[in-house]
N, C-alpha and C positions, 0 to 999 in steps of 0.2 A: 420839302425841306431844301434849303440851299446847300451849296457845297461846303461852306465854312462850318455850318452847323453839323453837317454829316461827319466831317472830319473830327469835330469836337466830340460828338457822340461816340464815334468809333474809338477815339483815344480813351474816353472815360470807360467804355465797355471793356476795351482791351486791358486797361489798368486794373479793373475789378477782376477780370479773368486771371490775369497774371498773379494778383494778390492771392486769389483762391488756390491756384495751382501751386505757387511757392509755399503757401501755408500748409497745404496738404502734404507736401514733401519736406517740410521743415525738419522733421526728425528722421528722414530717410537717408541714411549715410550711403555713399557709393559702395556697391558690392553687396547690397541687401535687396530682398525681393520687392520692397516698396520703392526702390530707387528708379530713376527715369531711364537708365540704361541697364536693363536686366532681362534675361531670357529673350523672348520674342522681340522686345524693344531694342535689345542690343543687336539682334540679327538684322533688323531693319537699318539701324544706324551704322553698322559695321563699315560700309563703303567709305565713309568720311575719314575715320582714322587710318583705315587700310590704305587709302589712296594718298592722303595728304601728310601722313606721318611715317607709315611703315612700308610704303612702296609695294603693297600687296605681297610682302614676304613674311611668312609666319614666324620665321626665326628672329625677326626684329621686335616682335611684341614682348612686353615684359613677362617674366616667368609668373605663372599663375593667373594669366589673363582670363582664360576660359572659365575658371571657377569664379573669378571676381565678377564676371558679367552673367552668371547663371547659365553658362553653356549655351548662350544665344547664337554662337557661331563656333566653327571648328578651326583650329590651327593644325593643319596636317604636318606632322613632323617628318614624313617621308618625302612628300612632294613640295613641301614648304609653301603650300597654297593656303589661302584664307577662304574657307568654305562657309557659305550661308545659303539657306534655301529661300531666303526672302528676297523680293525684288528691290531695286534701288530707288524707287520713286519717293519713298518717305525720306530717305537720306537727302535726296535732291531738294525736297521742300524744306528740310531742316537746315540746309547748308548755310544760308545767310546768318542764321543765329549761331550755328556751330562755329563759323569762321570768326565771328566777334568774340566768342568764348576762347577760341584758339589764340587769337591775338592778345587777349587780356589775361589769360590764365598764367600763373607763375609756373604751374606744372603742366607741360605740354605732352600729355600722354593719351589724350582723347577720351578718357574715362573719369577723370577726377571731377571735383565739385563744380567748377565753372561749366564743363561740358554737360553735366547732368542738368544744371539749371537752364542751360540754353534750350533743352528740350521742352521745359515748361513754357518758356517764352514763345517757342515755335508752336506748340499745341494750342496755347491761348490765342495766338495770332490767327491761326486758321479756324479756330472756333469762332472768334469774333468776325472774321471776314465772311465765313459761311453764313453766320446769323444775319449779317447786314445784307447779303444778297438775297437770303430768304425773305427778310423784311421788305426789301425793295420789290421783290416779285409779288408778294401779297399786297403791298401798298398800291399796286396798279389797280386792284379790284376793290380794296376796302380802305377805310380811313386809317389814319396813322395810329391812334391808340389801339384799335383792334389789331392792326398789323404787328405792332410791338408785342401785344399780349400773346397773339397766336405764335409768333416766332419763339418766344420764351417758353411757352407751354409745350410746344412740339419738342423743343430741345430737352426739356426736363422730363417729359412723360415718356421719352424714348431713351436711348443710351448716349445721345449726342453730348449732353452736359457732362456725363460721367467720363467719356473718352476725351473730352476737351480739357478736363480739369484733373482727373485722377490718373488716367492712363495716357499721358500726353505723348508717349513714344510709340503707341500702337498706330496702325495704319488708318483706323476708321475715321478719325477726325479730319484727316487729310482728304480722304475720299468724300466725306460729307461736304467739305469746302468746295471741292471740284464740282460735285453734282449740283450744288446750290448755284454756282456760277453758270453751269450749263443750263440749268432750269431758267435762270434769269434771262440769259441770251436767247434760249430756244423759244420762250414764250412771247418774245417780241413779235407783234403783228407783222411788221415789215423788217425783214432781216437784210442788212447790207452785206457786202463782201467782207467788210471788217468783222462783222458779227460772226459770219460763217468761219472765218479763219481763226477767230478767238475760240469758237466752239471746238474746232479741230485741235488747237493747241491744248486747251484744258482737257479735252477728251484723251489726248495722248498721255497727259499727266495722270489722269484717272486710271488709265490702263497700266502704266508702269508702277503705280502705287500698289496695285493688286490685279494681276493679269486676268483673274476670273471676272473682274468687273466688265470685261468686254462682252460677256454673255448678256449682261443687262443693258449695256450701253447701246448696242445696235438697235433694239426696238425703241429705246428712249429717243435716240437721235432721229430715227425715221419718223416717229410720231410728232416730235417737236418741230421738225422741218416742215411738215405738212399740216401743222396746226391741229393735231389731234386725230387725224384720219389714219387708219391702218393702210399702209401702202407697200409697194414693191420697190426694190432698188431702181428699176427702170424709171419709175416716176420721179425719183430724185434727180436722175440725169436729165430728165426733160425739164425740170423746174429750175436748175441751177447751172451756171456756166461751167463747162468742162475745165477751164483754167482754174477756177476756184477749187473744184474737186481734186484736181491734180496736186495743187499746192497743199491742200489739206492732207492728202495721203503722204506727201513728202515730209510735212511737219510731224505727222505721227511716226513715220519711219525713222526720222532723225532722233526722236526721243526714245524710241524702242532700241535703237542701235547699241547704246552702251550696255543694255541688259544682255543683248545677244553676245557682245564681246566678253562680258563677264562669264556667261555660260561656257563660252569657248575656253576661257582661261581656267575655269573651275572644273568643268566636266568633259572638255575636249570636243564639244560640239556646239554649234550656234543654236541649236534647238535641243533643250534638255528638260527632263523632269526633275526639278530640284527637290520635289517632295517625294523622294524615294521611300519605299516601304510604308507609304500611307495610302492604302487602297480605297477604292470605291466599292460599295455593295448595292444590291438591288434595293430600291426604295420601297420596302414593304409597308403595309398599313401600320404594322406595329412600330416600325422605325419613324414613320411620319407622325404617328401619335406621340411618340416619345419626344421628337423634335419640337412639337407644338406645346405639349402640356407637361413635360417632365419637370420635377422640382430641381433637376440639374440643368439649369439654364434654358428651360422650355420657353419658346418664343412668346407665346401668349400669357405664360405665367408671370414672366418678368416685365414684359411690355404689354399689359392688358389693353392699352389704348389701340393697339393694332387690330385686335379682334373687333373692337367697336367700330373702327374705321372700315374694316373689311365688310362688316355687316351693312354699314351705311352705303358702301359702294355697290354691294350686291342688290340691295332693295330700293335704292333711290337713284334714278337716272341722272347722269351728269357727264360733262366733258372729261375725257381721259379715263373713264371707268375701265375701258378695255385694257389700257396700258397697265393700270394698277393690278387688275385681276391676273393678267398675263405674268407680270413680274412676281407676284406672290406665289403663283403656281410654279414658275420656273425656280424660284428661290427654294421652295420646299422640296422639290424633286432633287435639285442639286445637293443640298445639304443633308437631306435624308439618305443620300447615297454615300456621303463622306464617312470615313471610318469613325471619326470622333463627332458624335451627334451634338455634344455640348460645346465643342470648340475649346475645350480645356478651361483654364482659369480665366473667368471673365464675368462681367455683369450682364446677365441675359445672353441671348443668342447674338453675340456682338457683330457678326458680319452683316446683319440686317441694316446696321447704321450706315453702311455704304450707299444704300438706296432708299432709306426709310422715308425721307421727305416726299418722295414721289407718290407714296400711298395717300398723301394728304392733298394732292393736287385737285381732285374732283370737287372738294368743297372749299378749298382755299381760293380758287379762281372763279367760283360760281357767283353769279350776280344776285343769287338769292341770299336773303339774310340768314346768318348762321343760326342754327337752332340752339335753344337753351340746352338741349340734351348733349350736343357736341361740346359746348363750352364747359358745362358742368363735368362731363366725362374727362376732358382734358385737365381740368383743375384737380379732380379726385385722383386721376392717374399720376399727375405730377407730384402730389403730396405723398402718394404711396412710394413713388420712385425716390423721392428725397429721403424718406424713412429708410429705404433699402440702402441707398448710397451711404448714409451716415451710420449704418449699422453693419456694413459689409466689409469683408477683409480680403478682397481679391479672389479668393478661391472657395469653392464649395467642397467640403471634405466628406460629408456623410449623406449625400443626396442621391446616391445610386439606388436602383431598384425601387423607384417610386417611394422613397422615404421622404416625407414632407416635414419631418421634425426640424431639420436645419432651416428650411424655408420659413416655418412658423417662428422659429427663434429669432431669425433676422427681422421679420416683419413686426413682431410684437416685443422683441427684446430691447435691450438698452442701446444707446448710441455709443459709437466707438470714436 
């Protein structure tokens, strides 16, 4: 497809996503749990109003702000500091849309209707951008209709569609966009200096969106740079000019610096654990089992396509299988250790959406024809997810202790 058609298709897709997101939140007034700036979403977005309206001074915020945004961040009455445990990367990516809202909004408080809707436009944009780069990656190996179909089915059968339309203020759609671009650049057979620097820049964004992403990013970058082979860092230095590597490190450092400065402002140290009193535990078999199969956001229960893909990777040889297996094992160990196995109110085990498209690499880039089993599985899992999405209300309230009643009610109940 030529550039003009690509731009036209992008704008059409973006318009559809914006319509869906705005329609989803049409009855969500600011200060309610369905609104775009609430709880975690407010914590991610906090940096923009704090910096550009309130000078990071807690005393300047309107009275009742914390309650109005679902206690997504804290206004310390003693130190006058604005405290959030969330990194600034999401706010950085939302900033162009937020600034337009700020310029046009009659009420310049950072939380009113225009600012809320800016988050929908931002989430929809990064959903569209991520889908386009995913499509372009697949399109190198498969024809255009199949590439479009696979891109959409992957988005709907996982949590990508949900977090790009329903929870536009959460970090996951922004991480998805970054990893989609990294995948597109990294799978280029011949990588120029420009490609490598772009990978470094997007990787830095990926880290400041969610610092834990760095655990997954390192093996991804290593394997992509060496076309699927497991390598050591010394092999990278042999293969790429030192100048490029130095500039890449500087780019990453430059984008991480504002986060370090915020930690120093909020916690008195450039290196800080902002997730205080949220411990890790030993990832026992029972915790792993709950993580994977619990009705309370179990990974394979809400995203069954991942179980099918994992079995495909294990039993059928293909490129990047080792990467996918390593990532899923790493993910399970990390999140089975985290105190909150379900990750709170979410649709499925939401953090997997930061890396989920990587599990599809082995059969997306294969020269073999896609099996009917995989296509049918994607379609069925997409239909199941759509039913869940339109029958789901953000939180699971009665799914503790392996109680599947709520799960069944959502799957077989009425649409909301």
